[in-house]
N, C-alpha and C positions, 0 to 999 in steps of 0.2 A: 275847812280850807283844803284838806288833802283827800276828801272823799270823792271818788270818780262820779261823773254824771250818771244818774239812774240808780245810784246806790244810796242807802240810808243806814243810819246807825241804830242798832237795837241792842238789847242786852238780856242776859239770863243771870240767875243767882247761883253761885257755886258755894262749896264749903269754905272757900277762901275769899268770898266776896263777889261783887258784881263783875261780870265778864262781858265786855262790849264786843260786838261784832258788826260787820258791814255786809249788806246783802242787796241783791238787785231787785228791790221791791218798789221801784218807781219807774215812770216812763223814761226812756223808750222801751224798757224791758218788760215792765208790767203795765198792761193796758186793760181796757174793758173786755177785749177779746183774747187776751194772752195772759194767763195766770201762771206766774213762775213757780207757784207751789206744786204744780203738776209735773214739773221737770225733775229729772234725777239731780241729786245733790253733789256738788264738788266743793271740798273744803280746803282752804289754804292756811297753813300755820307758819308764822314767821319764826326766825331763829332768835338767838340771844346776842346782846352786845349793847354798848351804850347808846340809848335812843331807839332801840329796835321796836317795831310795831307792825301792824298789818299793812302799813304803807309799803313795806318791803315787796309785797306782791301786787301793788295797785296798778302797775304798768302791764300786768299779765292777766289778772282775773277778769277784767271787762271783756276780753276777747272771747270768753266762754259764756257770757251772760245770756246769749240767745238760745243756748243749748242746755244750760244747767241752772239750777238754783244755786247761787254762789253764797258761800259763807266764808268770811275772812275775819277771824277773831284777833283781838289784842289779848295775848295771854295775861294771866294774873300777874300784876307787878310791872306791866309794860303798857305803853300807849295810853289809852283812855280807860283801861280797866282799873279795878280797885288795886291800890298799892298799900298793902299792910306793912307795918313797921316790924318785920321779922326777917330772920335768916331763912331764905327759901331752900328747900331740899327737893331732890328728884321726885320723891313721892307726892309732893304738892302739885307738881305738874302732871304726873301720871293720873292722879285723882281728878284734877280739874279738867283735863282733856277728856277723860272718860265721861265726866258729868256733862260737858259741853256736847259731846256727840250723842249722848243719851237724850238730852233735852231738845236737840235741834234736828236730829236725823231719824227718820222712821224706818229706814232699811239699811242694809250694808252699804257703806259709802266709799266713794273714791276720795282719797285724802292725799294732799300734796304738802310736804313739809320741808323745812330748811335747817341745815347745819345741826347744832346740838339738839334742837327740837326734833329734827328728823331722826336722830339716834334714839331719843326718848320715845318717839312714835313707834319704833320697832318694839320696845318693851310694852307699850300700850296695846299694840296689835297681838302680841304674845298673850297678854293677860285677857284681852277681850276680842278674839278674832272675829266674833259674830258681828262686830260693829263695822267691819271693813270689807270692801269689795276689791280694792287695789290700793297700792301705795306708789307714789312717785316722790323720790327723796333727792334733794340737792345737798351734796357733801354731808352725808349723815355720819358724823364723827362724834364719839363720846369724849374725845380729847385725852383719854387715858387708855387708848386702845393697845392691845397686845402687850400689856404689862407696863406701858409708860405711865408716869405719875405726874400729871399736870401740876398738882399742888406743890411740887418741889421746885417749880420754875421760879426765877427771881421775881417776876412781877406778881405772881400769886402770893409769894411770901411777903412782898412789900405791902400789898393791899390787905394782908391779914393783920396788919398793925393797927390797933384801935386809934381813933382820932385821925391818924395819918390817912386812913382809908377814905374818910369823908372829905378830907382836904383834896386828895388826889381826884376824887370824883367831881367835886364842885369846881376845881381850878383846872383840871387837866382833861376831863371827859365832857362835862355838860356845858361846853362853850363852843362857839362856832369853830374856833381853831382846833379844839380837841376832837370834835366830831369829824372835821375834814381830815385831820391827821389819821384818825382811826380808819376811816374809809380808804384813804390812800395807801396806808401801809399794811392793813390787815384784811381788807374786804374786796377791793377792786384789783384786777390785774392791770387795767388801763386807767390811770388816774384822770385822764382827760375826759372821761365819761361821767365824772362826778359833777352834776349840775347843782346850782344854788338851791333848787327846790328840794333835792335829796337832803342836803345839809339842814335846811330849815325844818323838814319833817322829822328828822332824827333829833334835832335840838328841841323841838316841841315836846317830843316824848321824853327826852332825857331830863327835862325841867318840870315834869309833873311832880306834885308833892309826894315825897317818899320814894321817888323813882330810884334813888340810890340803893335801896335794899335789895331788889332783885338783881340789879347790875353788879353790885359788889359780891353777891352770892355767886354769880357766874364767874367773875374775874378771880375770886379766891379759889375756885375749883369745887365749890360745894355741889355743883350740878353735874360735874364730870364723872365719867365711869368708863369701864372697859366694855365697849360694845361687842368685842369679839367673843365675850362669854355668853352672849345672847343670840347671836345671828343664826345658829343652827336650829333654834326653836321657832323661827318665823315661818308661817305657813301661807301668808297672804302674797299673791302675785305682785312683784315689786320691780320697779325700774329705778336706777340710780344715775344721777347726773353729777359729774365731778369736774370743776374747773381746775385745770392743771396748775394755775398760779395761786391756788388757795394757800394762804400763809399759815393757817393753823395746822393743816395736815395735808400731805400730798396725795396724788392719785394712786400711788402704789399701796398706800394704806387702804384706800377705797377698794382697790382690786382684791386685796387680801380678804377684806370683809365680805365682798361679794362671793369670792371663791369658797367661803365657808358654807354657803347654802345656795348652790345653783338651781335647786328645785324651786325656791321662792324667788330669788333674784334672777329674773329672766333677761334683764337688760342692764348693761353697765356702759355708760356713754361718757367719755372724757371730752372736754372742750379746751382747745388751745387758746392761750392768751386771755383766759378768763379766770377770775378769782372766786371768792367764797359765795357770792350771790349773783349768779347769772341772770336771775329774775330782774335785777336792777341794772346790771351792766349791759346785758344783751337781751332785752325783753322779747324782741321779735323772734330771735332764735329759740329762746326758751318756750315761747308759745307754740312754735312749730313742733318742737320736740315733745311737749306735753300732749298735743293733739295726736301725734304719731303713737306715743307710748300708751295713751288711754285706749286707743283702738286695739293695740297689740295685747294689752293686759286684759281687756274685756274678752278677747278671743281665748286667752288662757283660762279665764274664769269659767267660760262655758264649754271648755274642753275642745276647742277648735284646733289648738296647737298642742 
Protein backbone atom coordinates (compact mmCIF):
# COMPACT_ATOMS: atom_id res chain seq x y z
CA UNK A 1 0.00 0.00 0.00
CA UNK A 2 2.81 2.40 0.83
CA UNK A 3 5.42 1.32 -1.74
CA UNK A 4 6.07 4.04 -4.36
CA UNK A 5 5.45 3.31 -8.04
CA UNK A 6 8.41 1.55 -9.66
CA UNK A 7 9.67 0.07 -6.39
CA UNK A 8 9.37 -3.48 -5.11
CA UNK A 9 9.97 -5.24 -1.84
CA UNK A 10 12.98 -7.54 -1.43
CA UNK A 11 14.82 -8.94 1.58
CA UNK A 12 18.08 -10.32 2.92
CA UNK A 13 18.81 -12.51 5.94
CA UNK A 14 20.79 -11.00 8.82
CA UNK A 15 21.95 -12.41 12.15
CA UNK A 16 18.76 -10.95 13.69
CA UNK A 17 16.38 -12.25 11.04
CA UNK A 18 15.00 -11.22 7.68
CA UNK A 19 15.44 -7.57 6.72
CA UNK A 20 13.05 -6.12 4.12
CA UNK A 21 14.04 -3.32 1.79
CA UNK A 22 12.53 -1.41 -1.13
CA UNK A 23 14.34 -0.80 -4.40
CA UNK A 24 13.66 0.74 -7.83
CA UNK A 25 13.60 -2.57 -9.67
CA UNK A 26 10.44 -2.04 -11.74
CA UNK A 27 9.24 0.22 -14.56
CA UNK A 28 9.52 3.10 -15.12
CA UNK A 29 12.97 2.94 -13.50
CA UNK A 30 14.07 -0.50 -14.67
CA UNK A 31 13.32 -1.30 -18.32
CA UNK A 32 14.77 -3.46 -21.09
CA UNK A 33 17.18 -0.66 -21.98
CA UNK A 34 17.80 0.73 -18.50
CA UNK A 35 19.28 -1.54 -15.81
CA UNK A 36 19.30 0.10 -12.39
CA UNK A 37 21.95 -2.38 -11.23
CA UNK A 38 24.47 -0.38 -13.27
CA UNK A 39 23.77 2.82 -11.30
CA UNK A 40 25.60 3.99 -8.16
CA UNK A 41 23.79 3.03 -4.96
CA UNK A 42 22.04 5.40 -2.57
CA UNK A 43 20.73 3.98 0.73
CA UNK A 44 18.08 5.57 2.98
CA UNK A 45 17.80 4.44 6.64
CA UNK A 46 14.82 5.48 8.78
CA UNK A 47 14.91 6.55 12.41
CA UNK A 48 13.23 5.11 15.51
CA UNK A 49 9.82 5.84 17.05
CA UNK A 50 6.44 4.18 17.34
CA UNK A 51 5.58 2.95 13.84
CA UNK A 52 8.82 3.97 12.12
CA UNK A 53 9.73 2.30 8.83
CA UNK A 54 11.22 3.01 5.41
CA UNK A 55 7.98 4.88 4.65
CA UNK A 56 9.67 7.81 6.39
CA UNK A 57 11.79 8.38 3.24
CA UNK A 58 9.18 7.36 0.63
CA UNK A 59 8.39 10.95 -0.42
CA UNK A 60 12.10 11.58 -1.06
CA UNK A 61 13.88 8.56 -2.52
CA UNK A 62 11.82 8.24 -5.76
CA UNK A 63 13.29 11.61 -6.81
CA UNK A 64 16.70 9.89 -7.08
CA UNK A 65 15.55 6.71 -8.84
CA UNK A 66 16.67 7.76 -12.33
CA UNK A 67 20.24 8.44 -11.15
CA UNK A 68 20.79 5.84 -8.42
CA UNK A 69 20.01 2.28 -7.45
CA UNK A 70 17.87 3.03 -4.38
CA UNK A 71 17.78 0.88 -1.25
CA UNK A 72 15.40 1.78 1.58
CA UNK A 73 15.34 -0.88 4.32
CA UNK A 74 13.01 -1.46 7.23
CA UNK A 75 15.43 -1.96 10.11
CA UNK A 76 15.16 -5.13 12.17
CA UNK A 77 12.21 -4.83 14.57
CA UNK A 78 10.48 -2.18 12.43
CA UNK A 79 8.20 -2.03 9.39
CA UNK A 80 7.90 -5.35 7.56
CA UNK A 81 11.27 -6.71 8.68
CA UNK A 82 11.50 -9.49 11.25
CA UNK A 83 10.44 -8.61 14.78
CA UNK A 84 12.11 -10.83 17.34
CA UNK A 85 10.80 -10.91 20.91
CA UNK A 86 13.90 -9.46 22.55
CA UNK A 87 15.25 -6.29 24.08
CA UNK A 88 17.20 -4.66 21.27
CA UNK A 89 20.61 -3.11 21.89
CA UNK A 90 22.80 -0.72 19.92
CA UNK A 91 25.09 -3.54 18.79
CA UNK A 92 22.11 -5.31 17.19
CA UNK A 93 21.68 -2.36 14.84
CA UNK A 94 25.37 -1.77 14.22
CA UNK A 95 25.73 -5.44 13.25
CA UNK A 96 22.63 -5.69 11.04
CA UNK A 97 23.33 -2.39 9.26
CA UNK A 98 26.83 -3.66 8.42
CA UNK A 99 25.36 -6.96 7.23
CA UNK A 100 22.85 -5.13 5.05
CA UNK A 101 25.49 -2.95 3.40
CA UNK A 102 27.82 -5.92 2.89
CA UNK A 103 25.10 -7.97 1.20
CA UNK A 104 23.56 -5.27 -0.98
CA UNK A 105 26.36 -2.84 -1.90
CA UNK A 106 29.40 -3.72 -3.98
CA UNK A 107 31.34 -0.46 -3.53
CA UNK A 108 31.65 2.38 -1.00
CA UNK A 109 28.13 3.76 -0.76
CA UNK A 110 26.37 7.07 -0.25
CA UNK A 111 24.19 6.65 2.84
CA UNK A 112 21.39 8.85 4.18
CA UNK A 113 20.03 8.26 7.70
CA UNK A 114 17.69 9.85 10.20
CA UNK A 115 17.71 10.74 13.93
CA UNK A 116 19.02 8.04 16.32
CA UNK A 117 19.77 5.72 13.40
CA UNK A 118 21.87 8.54 11.94
CA UNK A 119 23.84 8.68 15.20
CA UNK A 120 24.31 4.90 15.08
CA UNK A 121 25.42 5.26 11.45
CA UNK A 122 28.35 7.38 12.66
CA UNK A 123 29.49 4.41 14.75
CA UNK A 124 28.99 2.04 11.80
CA UNK A 125 31.09 4.33 9.60
CA UNK A 126 33.83 4.43 12.24
CA UNK A 127 33.84 0.64 12.50
CA UNK A 128 33.68 0.01 8.75
CA UNK A 129 34.71 3.15 6.84
CA UNK A 130 35.37 1.19 3.64
CA UNK A 131 31.61 0.67 3.25
CA UNK A 132 30.89 4.39 2.87
CA UNK A 133 31.46 7.07 0.25
CA UNK A 134 29.55 9.84 2.05
CA UNK A 135 26.94 10.44 4.75
CA UNK A 136 23.94 12.75 4.87
CA UNK A 137 22.37 12.73 8.33
CA UNK A 138 19.14 14.36 9.51
CA UNK A 139 19.20 15.22 13.22
CA UNK A 140 21.86 12.63 14.22
CA UNK A 141 21.41 12.62 17.99
CA UNK A 142 22.33 9.84 20.40
CA UNK A 143 19.81 11.37 22.86
CA UNK A 144 22.36 11.15 25.69
CA UNK A 145 24.86 13.54 24.14
CA UNK A 146 27.40 15.59 26.10
CA UNK A 147 26.71 13.72 29.32
CA UNK A 148 22.91 13.88 29.28
CA UNK A 149 21.18 10.68 30.40
CA UNK A 150 17.92 10.02 28.58
CA UNK A 151 17.21 6.91 30.69
CA UNK A 152 16.60 9.16 33.71
CA UNK A 153 13.73 10.96 32.00
CA UNK A 154 10.23 10.44 33.40
CA UNK A 155 8.90 8.70 30.31
CA UNK A 156 11.89 6.35 30.05
CA UNK A 157 11.45 5.39 33.69
CA UNK A 158 7.71 4.90 33.22
CA UNK A 159 8.15 2.62 30.21
CA UNK A 160 10.75 0.60 32.12
CA UNK A 161 7.96 -0.78 34.34
CA UNK A 162 7.05 -4.36 33.31
CA UNK A 163 3.44 -4.94 32.15
CA UNK A 164 2.80 -1.20 32.21
CA UNK A 165 5.18 -0.83 29.27
CA UNK A 166 3.06 -3.14 27.08
CA UNK A 167 -0.12 -1.35 28.10
CA UNK A 168 1.36 2.05 27.26
CA UNK A 169 2.41 0.76 23.84
CA UNK A 170 -0.88 -0.90 22.91
CA UNK A 171 -3.16 1.81 24.30
CA UNK A 172 -1.07 4.95 23.92
CA UNK A 173 1.25 4.37 20.96
CA UNK A 174 -0.11 1.80 18.50
CA UNK A 175 -3.42 3.60 17.92
CA UNK A 176 -4.44 6.29 15.40
CA UNK A 177 -4.63 8.86 18.20
CA UNK A 178 -1.33 7.79 19.73
CA UNK A 179 0.49 7.91 16.40
CA UNK A 180 -0.94 11.32 15.50
CA UNK A 181 -0.12 12.73 18.93
CA UNK A 182 3.47 11.50 18.69
CA UNK A 183 3.87 13.04 15.23
CA UNK A 184 2.34 16.34 16.37
CA UNK A 185 4.28 16.74 19.60
CA UNK A 186 7.57 15.00 18.89
CA UNK A 187 8.22 14.78 15.18
CA UNK A 188 6.72 17.65 13.17
CA UNK A 189 7.32 21.37 13.55
CA UNK A 190 4.07 22.10 11.69
CA UNK A 191 1.27 19.71 12.67
CA UNK A 192 -0.90 20.81 9.72
CA UNK A 193 1.47 18.85 7.44
CA UNK A 194 0.53 15.50 9.04
CA UNK A 195 -1.68 13.82 6.45
CA UNK A 196 -3.87 10.75 6.97
CA UNK A 197 -1.55 8.57 4.88
CA UNK A 198 1.37 9.29 7.22
CA UNK A 199 -0.66 8.20 10.26
CA UNK A 200 -1.87 5.07 8.43
CA UNK A 201 1.66 4.07 7.42
CA UNK A 202 3.00 4.50 10.95
CA UNK A 203 0.00 2.61 12.36
CA UNK A 204 0.58 -0.32 10.00
CA UNK A 205 4.19 -0.60 11.17
CA UNK A 206 3.29 -0.15 14.86
CA UNK A 207 0.80 -3.02 14.72
CA UNK A 208 3.10 -5.66 13.24
CA UNK A 209 3.45 -8.73 15.51
CA UNK A 210 6.07 -8.06 18.23
CA UNK A 211 6.52 -4.46 17.05
CA UNK A 212 6.50 -3.31 20.65
CA UNK A 213 9.90 -4.88 21.41
CA UNK A 214 12.01 -2.53 19.29
CA UNK A 215 9.82 0.48 20.07
CA UNK A 216 10.02 -0.06 23.84
CA UNK A 217 13.78 -0.64 23.64
CA UNK A 218 14.00 2.79 22.02
CA UNK A 219 11.68 4.55 24.48
CA UNK A 220 13.40 2.99 27.52
CA UNK A 221 16.70 4.38 26.28
CA UNK A 222 18.36 1.02 25.56
CA UNK A 223 19.48 2.37 22.17
CA UNK A 224 20.62 5.82 23.33
CA UNK A 225 24.26 6.82 23.80
CA UNK A 226 26.56 9.84 23.88
CA UNK A 227 27.43 10.59 20.25
CA UNK A 228 29.93 13.27 21.30
CA UNK A 229 32.28 10.48 22.42
CA UNK A 230 32.53 9.19 18.84
CA UNK A 231 32.35 12.20 16.53
CA UNK A 232 36.09 12.87 16.39
CA UNK A 233 36.68 9.35 15.02
CA UNK A 234 34.52 9.87 11.92
CA UNK A 235 36.46 10.06 8.63
CA UNK A 236 33.65 9.92 6.05
CA UNK A 237 32.63 13.21 4.30
CA UNK A 238 29.39 14.16 6.04
CA UNK A 239 26.53 16.65 5.79
CA UNK A 240 24.07 17.25 8.62
CA UNK A 241 20.52 18.62 8.31
CA UNK A 242 18.84 19.75 11.54
CA UNK A 243 15.26 20.97 12.00
CA UNK A 244 15.21 23.82 14.51
CA UNK A 245 11.94 22.56 16.01
CA UNK A 246 13.22 19.08 16.77
CA UNK A 247 11.65 18.18 20.11
CA UNK A 248 14.19 15.56 21.12
CA UNK A 249 17.28 17.72 20.83
CA UNK A 250 17.90 21.22 19.54
CA UNK A 251 20.19 22.50 16.79
CA UNK A 252 22.69 23.84 19.31
CA UNK A 253 23.49 20.23 20.21
CA UNK A 254 23.87 19.46 16.52
CA UNK A 255 26.27 22.34 16.01
CA UNK A 256 28.36 21.23 18.99
CA UNK A 257 28.53 17.72 17.53
CA UNK A 258 29.53 19.05 14.11
CA UNK A 259 32.20 21.29 15.64
CA UNK A 260 33.90 18.25 17.18
CA UNK A 261 35.03 17.13 13.71
CA UNK A 262 34.99 19.82 10.99
CA UNK A 263 37.33 17.67 8.86
CA UNK A 264 34.54 15.11 8.38
CA UNK A 265 31.41 17.23 8.89
CA UNK A 266 31.69 19.58 5.91
CA UNK A 267 28.10 20.88 5.98
CA UNK A 268 25.74 21.75 8.84
CA UNK A 269 22.36 23.04 7.65
CA UNK A 270 19.54 24.11 9.97
CA UNK A 271 15.92 24.43 8.81
CA UNK A 272 13.50 26.94 10.33
CA UNK A 273 10.04 25.77 11.43
CA UNK A 274 10.91 22.10 10.76
CA UNK A 275 10.96 19.24 13.25
CA UNK A 276 12.72 15.89 13.55
CA UNK A 277 11.88 14.49 10.10
CA UNK A 278 12.21 17.06 7.30
CA UNK A 279 11.96 14.15 4.84
CA UNK A 280 8.26 13.84 5.76
CA UNK A 281 7.50 17.43 6.67
CA UNK A 282 9.19 19.25 3.78
CA UNK A 283 10.16 16.52 1.28
CA UNK A 284 10.73 18.85 -1.69
CA UNK A 285 13.17 20.97 0.32
CA UNK A 286 14.87 17.83 1.63
CA UNK A 287 15.28 16.48 -1.92
CA UNK A 288 16.87 19.73 -3.05
CA UNK A 289 19.31 19.76 -0.15
CA UNK A 290 20.27 16.11 -0.63
CA UNK A 291 20.98 16.71 -4.33
CA UNK A 292 23.14 19.71 -3.44
CA UNK A 293 25.00 17.93 -0.63
CA UNK A 294 25.62 14.74 -2.63
CA UNK A 295 27.43 16.81 -5.25
CA UNK A 296 29.46 18.71 -2.65
CA UNK A 297 30.44 15.56 -0.75
CA UNK A 298 31.42 13.77 -3.97
CA UNK A 299 33.77 16.66 -4.69
CA UNK A 300 35.28 16.30 -1.22
CA UNK A 301 35.72 12.55 -1.75
CA UNK A 302 37.76 13.07 -4.94
CA UNK A 303 39.75 15.95 -3.46
CA UNK A 304 38.20 18.82 -5.45
CA UNK A 305 37.49 20.77 -2.29
